[in-house]
C-alpha positions in Angstrom: 0.1 0.1 -0.4 2.8 3.0 1.0 4.5 2.0 -2.3 0.8 2.5 -4.9 1.0 6.2 -2.0 4.8 6.5 -2.9 4.1 5.4 -6.9 0.5 7.9 -7.3 2.7 11.0 -5.4 5.5 11.5 -7.1 4.2 10.0 -10.7 1.4 13.8 -9.4 3.7 16.1 -8.9 5.4 16.8 -11.9 1.9 17.9 -12.4 1.3 20.5 -9.7 1.5 24.5 -10.3 3.6 24.9 -7.7 2.6 29.2 -7.2 6.5 31.6 -6.5 5.3 35.2 -6.8 3.8 38.0 -8.3 4.7 41.1 -9.5 3.0 44.3 -10.8 5.8 45.5 -12.7 8.5 42.9 -15.0 11.2 43.5 -17.4 14.1 42.0 -17.6 15.8 44.8 -19.9 14.6 47.2 -18.4 16.3 49.1 -15.0 13.5 52.5 -14.8 9.5 51.7 -14.4 7.7 53.2 -18.3 6.0 56.7 -17.7 3.1 55.6 -19.2 1.0 51.3 -18.7 -1.3 50.2 -20.9 -2.2 47.3 -20.7 -3.0 45.2 -24.1 -3.3 41.3 -24.0 -2.9 37.8 -21.4 -0.6 36.1 -22.5 1.3 33.1 -20.7 4.7 31.5 -21.3 7.1 28.9 -20.3 9.9 27.8 -19.8 11.8 24.5 -19.4 15.4 23.6 -18.0 16.2 21.7 -20.9 15.2 24.5 -23.5 17.8 26.5 -25.3 18.9 29.6 -22.5 17.0 32.8 -23.5 19.6 34.7 -22.5 23.5 33.0 -21.8 26.9 34.8 -20.6 30.3 32.7 -19.2 30.6 34.4 -16.3 26.5 35.2 -15.2 23.9 32.6 -14.4 20.2 33.5 -14.9 17.4 31.7 -13.0 14.6 30.0 -14.3 11.7 33.2 -14.2 14.6 35.3 -15.7 14.5 33.0 -18.6 11.2 32.9 -18.9 10.9 36.4 -18.7 13.0 37.0 -21.2 11.5 34.4 -23.2 8.3 36.2 -23.2 9.8 39.3 -23.8 11.3 38.6 -26.8 8.3 36.2 -28.7 6.3 39.0 -27.2 8.3 42.1 -28.2 7.7 43.4 -25.7 9.4 46.1 -22.8 7.4 45.2 -19.6 4.5 42.7 -18.4 1.7 43.8 -16.0 0.4 41.7 -13.3 2.7 38.4 -13.9 2.0 35.4 -11.7 5.0 32.5 -11.5 4.4 29.2 -10.9 6.7 26.2 -11.0 5.4 22.7 -12.9 7.7 20.6 -12.8 10.8 21.4 -14.5 9.7 24.6 -16.4 8.8 28.3 -15.8 5.8 29.5 -16.0 4.2 33.0 -16.3 1.6 34.4 -16.5 1.0 38.2 -17.4 -0.4 41.4 -19.7 1.3 42.5 -22.4 2.3 46.0 -21.6 2.5 48.2 -24.5 
């Protein structure tokens, strides 16, 4: 019985999304706040450990949140995202957010 319960738990873990954090406004390329925040469409982006890094430098390390934000910035050609929520799902980081124009 214990083995069955352990197996069920191990199989269910990758399917669970664990909430990591929320951010009102986020950018990996800009250091200053935008003068005006105009919200556009809501998006969901995912970056997994086996994916190609969105940014890679020899002397720096970028975390999962950094990679998913950078990937979303490249995909949606956006400098900022508003109302961002981050969830870890297995070895992936998932971000839901609103594109800021």
